[in-house]
C-alpha positions as CSV (number, residue, x, y, z in Angstrom):
1,M,-14.8,1.2,-16.0
2,A,-14.7,-0.4,-12.6
3,N,-12.3,0.8,-9.9
4,A,-9.5,-1.5,-8.7
5,I,-8.3,-2.3,-5.2
6,F,-4.8,-3.5,-4.2
7,Y,-5.1,-5.4,-0.9
8,C,-2.0,-6.3,1.1
9,E,-2.2,-7.9,4.5
10,Y,1.0,-8.0,6.6
11,K,2.7,-7.7,10.0
12,L,5.3,-5.1,11.0
13,K,8.7,-6.2,12.1
14,K,9.1,-6.8,15.8
15,D,11.1,-3.6,16.4
16,A,8.9,-1.4,14.2
17,A,6.9,1.3,16.0
18,A,3.4,1.9,14.6
19,A,3.8,5.7,14.9
20,D,7.0,5.7,12.9
21,F,5.5,3.4,10.3
22,L,2.5,5.6,9.9
23,A,4.7,8.6,9.4
24,V,6.7,6.8,6.7
25,S,3.4,5.7,5.1
26,K,2.2,9.3,5.0
27,R,5.5,10.5,3.3
28,L,5.2,7.7,0.8
29,D,1.6,8.6,0.0
30,E,2.2,12.3,-0.3
31,G,5.5,12.0,-2.1
32,H,4.8,9.3,-4.6
33,I,1.7,7.1,-4.5
34,S,-0.9,9.9,-4.6
35,K,0.8,11.3,-7.7
36,Q,0.3,8.1,-9.7
37,P,-2.1,8.0,-12.7
38,G,-5.6,6.9,-11.6
39,Y,-4.9,7.0,-7.8
40,I,-8.0,7.5,-5.7
41,S,-7.1,6.6,-2.1
42,W,-4.9,4.6,0.3
43,Q,-6.4,3.4,3.5
44,Q,-4.4,1.6,6.2
45,L,-6.3,-0.7,8.6
46,Q,-5.1,-2.4,11.7
47,D,-6.4,-5.3,13.8
48,G,-4.0,-6.3,16.5
49,D,-0.7,-7.1,14.8
50,I,-2.3,-7.4,11.4
51,W,-2.2,-4.4,9.0
52,V,-4.0,-4.0,5.7
53,D,-3.3,-1.6,2.9
54,L,-6.2,-0.8,0.6
55,L,-5.1,1.2,-2.4
56,T,-7.9,2.3,-4.8
57,F,-7.2,3.2,-8.4
58,D,-9.6,4.1,-11.2
59,T,-8.7,1.1,-13.3
60,M,-6.9,-2.2,-13.0
61,E,-4.5,-1.0,-15.7
62,N,-3.5,2.0,-13.6
63,L,-3.0,-0.3,-10.6
64,K,-0.9,-2.8,-12.4
65,Q,1.2,0.1,-13.9
66,F,1.8,1.4,-10.4
67,E,2.7,-2.1,-9.1
68,S,5.2,-2.6,-12.0
69,Q,7.4,0.3,-10.9
70,E,10.8,-0.2,-9.2
71,P,10.6,0.9,-5.6
72,G,12.1,4.3,-4.8
73,E,13.7,5.5,-1.6
74,L,10.3,6.3,0.0
75,A,9.0,2.8,-0.8
76,L,12.1,1.2,0.5
77,S,11.8,3.1,3.8
78,F,8.2,1.9,4.0
79,Y,9.2,-1.7,3.3
80,S,11.9,-1.6,6.0
81,H,9.2,-1.6,8.6
82,I,7.3,-4.6,7.2
83,N,7.8,-8.3,7.9
84,M,7.9,-9.1,4.1
85,P,7.3,-12.9,4.4
86,S,4.0,-12.1,6.1
87,C,2.6,-10.2,3.1
88,K,-0.5,-11.5,1.4
89,V,-1.4,-9.5,-1.8
90,R,-4.7,-9.6,-3.8
91,Y,-6.1,-7.5,-6.6
92,Y,-9.8,-6.8,-6.7
93,T,-12.2,-5.1,-9.2
94,I,-15.0,-3.3,-7.5
95,R,-18.3,-4.6,-8.8
96,R,-20.7,-2.4,-6.9
């Protein structure tokens, strides 16, 4: 089976501090995402005002199962820092 990647590119809201956002991200990862079936890793990348989340799961099925969940309190706190209209989401299967 090939691993699956969730790719989301976005900008933070104008009033969001990067340090606060990273702290919320860490709480979300430790409190929820890392406990999901098939979870492998979550990397956050930054280039200027563009951020990218790369979540890796063992299968596309596990990734889609994760994505279909209703957001909890930790996720809503995470989303409150993001300029949601700026989000661009893609799903990839790792081929090599």
